N, C-alpha and C positions, 0 to 999 in steps of 0.2 A: 548506476547502483541506486540511484536515490527513486529512481524511479521504479525500481524494482521492489524497494521498500514500500512505496508508496502504493504499489498493489496489493504487496501486500497487507499492509494498512488497512486498506480499503477492504480485503478480503473480511478480514477479523471485525473490520465495525458492523460489514453485512452479518454477522454470525450473530454480533451482538442483538440485534435489532429483534432476534426472534423472541427477545426476553420481554415484548411491548407490544400491545396492539397498537400498530399504524393505523391514521387517518388514511382512505384510499384517493386525496390529492396530499398526502405531505411529501416533501423532496425525500430524496435519496438519503441527504442527511439526516433528516430526521427518522424516516424509516430503520436507519442504522442504530439509531439511540443517539445522534448530537456528540458533541466533542468527550464527552466521557467515554462512550463506546467505542470511538475511534483511538483513543489513547491507549485504551487496553487493548485494542487489536494490534495497533504500533507495538506496543511496549511487548506481546507475546512475538509477535512477528518476528522483530528485531532480534529476539531469543532466538528463533528458529534462526533464522541468517548465520548468526554469530556458530550458532552448531554445526553450521553445513560446511563441511569442507570442500563441496564443491564451489563455492562461494563467498566463505568467508574470507578468503584471502584478500579480495577486493574492498574488504570494510579494515583489516588491519589499523590502519591508521585515521579510521575517521574518528570524529568527534560525536560519541554516541549521543548523548544528550542533545545537541545542534540537530543531529540526525532525525532525530525522533521528534523532535519538534516541527521541523520542515517538512516530516512526512505528513504527521498530523496535520498541519495546513493546507499542504498540498492534497489532500483527503479530504479535508474538510471541505474547501473549496470547488473541487471537482465534483463533490456529491449534493451541491449547492446549498452547500453552509453560508455563513459569515465570516469564514477566516478568508484571508489575504495568503495566498505562498507568495515569499518573497525573496526565495532561493535562487539560483540559477538555472538556467533553460536548460532541458535536458541535453540536449547535444553539446553545450558546452561542459556540463557536470559530466558527462562521461566520456570525454573526447580523448582520446589517447590509452583509454582502459583494455581496448580488445575484447568489448564484450560481446559472447556470441549466442548463437540461440539455443545453446544449451543453456549456458550461465541465467538465461533469462527466463527459461523457462524452470530451472530450478528456481529462482526466486519468485516465480507464480507460486509454484508447488508449494513455497515455504509460507507463503502469503493465503493459499488458500487453505491449508494444516489450520492456521489460525483464525480463519473464517471459519470453517468448521467447527474446530473447540468452541466457539461461542455461538455456533447454531444458526449463523446466519441464514437465513432463508434464499433458495435458489434465484428468485427473480432479484432480488437485493446482489447477492453475490454475484451475478450475469453482470449486471449494471454499471456494479465498480470494477469489475475486474475489464470491461467493455471502455469504459473510460479513463483507467489505466492503461491499456492495451494499445490505445491510439498511442501514447507515448514510445512504442515499442523501435519504430523506424528511426528516432533521433538517440538511441541506446545501441542498440546493435548495430556494431560496425564489422563484423567478420563473419 
């Protein structure tokens, strides 16, 4: 589920990138608006997940502040930023959870909703979703 949240956060960060004029050679991290923008997207994304009856049960026992911090670091690192993700690998983190394609899709929808809220441009949104989407094989087990 962390990966799903990470996807959501990345999407939200991309939305925040629409608030500034990026340099042509800027990293995705910079084009998203850096850590403050990523944090804003992650906060919104986690709220979307908490309100989503399709998947919120997976997070019922989560330490939300820790989860948010891990998601921010994961997205920051995945987008070329200076952060270092120190959480568990996605396969271990989601082992035994029984995450299916439908739940993964719901998580992505919640992330896209946050990215759209922050008006993340299509290019950045797609790059972020692609980076996070590569984790699907380690998260979906059914």
